[in-house]
C-alpha positions in Angstrom: 9.3 -1.1 13.3 12.5 0.4 14.2 13.3 3.8 13.0 15.6 4.1 10.0 18.0 7.0 9.7 16.6 8.9 6.6 13.1 7.1 6.6 9.9 8.4 7.2 7.5 5.9 8.4 3.6 6.1 8.1 1.5 3.8 10.4 -2.1 4.4 9.6 -4.6 5.0 6.6 -2.5 6.8 4.1 -5.7 7.4 2.3 -6.8 10.3 5.0 -3.1 11.7 5.3 -1.4 14.5 3.6 1.8 12.7 2.9 3.3 14.9 0.5 3.2 17.8 2.9 4.4 15.8 5.8 7.5 14.3 3.8 8.3 17.8 2.3 8.0 16.6 -1.1 7.6 13.6 -3.4 8.9 10.2 -2.0 12.1 8.0 -3.6 10.3 4.9 -2.7 6.6 3.9 -1.4 6.6 0.5 0.0 3.2 -0.9 0.6 2.9 -3.9 3.4 -0.9 -3.4 3.8 -3.4 -6.2 3.9 -6.8 -5.9 5.0 -8.7 -7.9 7.6 -9.1 -11.3 6.6 -12.8 -12.7 6.7 -12.3 -15.9 5.4 -14.4 -15.6 2.2 -11.3 -15.7 -0.4 -13.4 -13.7 -3.2 -13.9 -10.7 -0.5 -10.7 -10.9 0.7 -9.1 -10.8 -2.5 -11.4 -7.5 -3.6 -10.4 -5.9 -0.5 -6.8 -6.6 -1.2 -7.0 -5.1 -4.7 -8.8 -2.0 -3.4 -5.9 -1.3 -0.9 -3.3 -2.0 -3.6 -5.4 0.3 -6.3 -5.2 3.1 -3.7 -1.3 2.7 -3.2 -0.9 3.0 -6.7 -3.1 5.9 -6.7 -1.0 7.3 -3.8 2.2 7.0 -5.7 0.9 8.9 -9.1 0.5 11.7 -6.4 3.3 11.4 -4.1 6.4 9.5 -5.7 9.1 11.0 -7.9 9.2 9.9 -11.6 11.9 8.0 -10.8 10.9 6.5 -7.5 10.1 3.1 -6.6 7.0 1.3 -5.6 6.9 -2.1 -3.9 3.5 -3.9 -3.0 2.7 -7.0 -1.1 0.5 -9.1 -2.8 -0.6 -12.5 -1.5 -2.0 -14.3 -4.3 -5.2 -16.0 -3.4 -5.8 -19.8 -3.3 -9.0 -20.2 -5.2 -10.5 -23.6 -4.8 -14.2 -25.2 -5.8 -15.0 -22.2 -8.0 -15.4 -24.6 -11.2 
């Protein structure tokens, strides 16, 4: 991703970084464009994606300003043959 003036971009596992310290305070916006490695097993992939989304929500609880914005990528699974 190309640099954007006034924007801090983190690449890597945000769960292991001290983001608030790196930002110098709380974030105005958290944009989560993360997805786990796909296994091809829909229920496993959906659970892993949900785990990452929950972790991003926890990050927001700690590091997002009260009036900040949170945007998360979520790909709705297509569940077939589960009847």
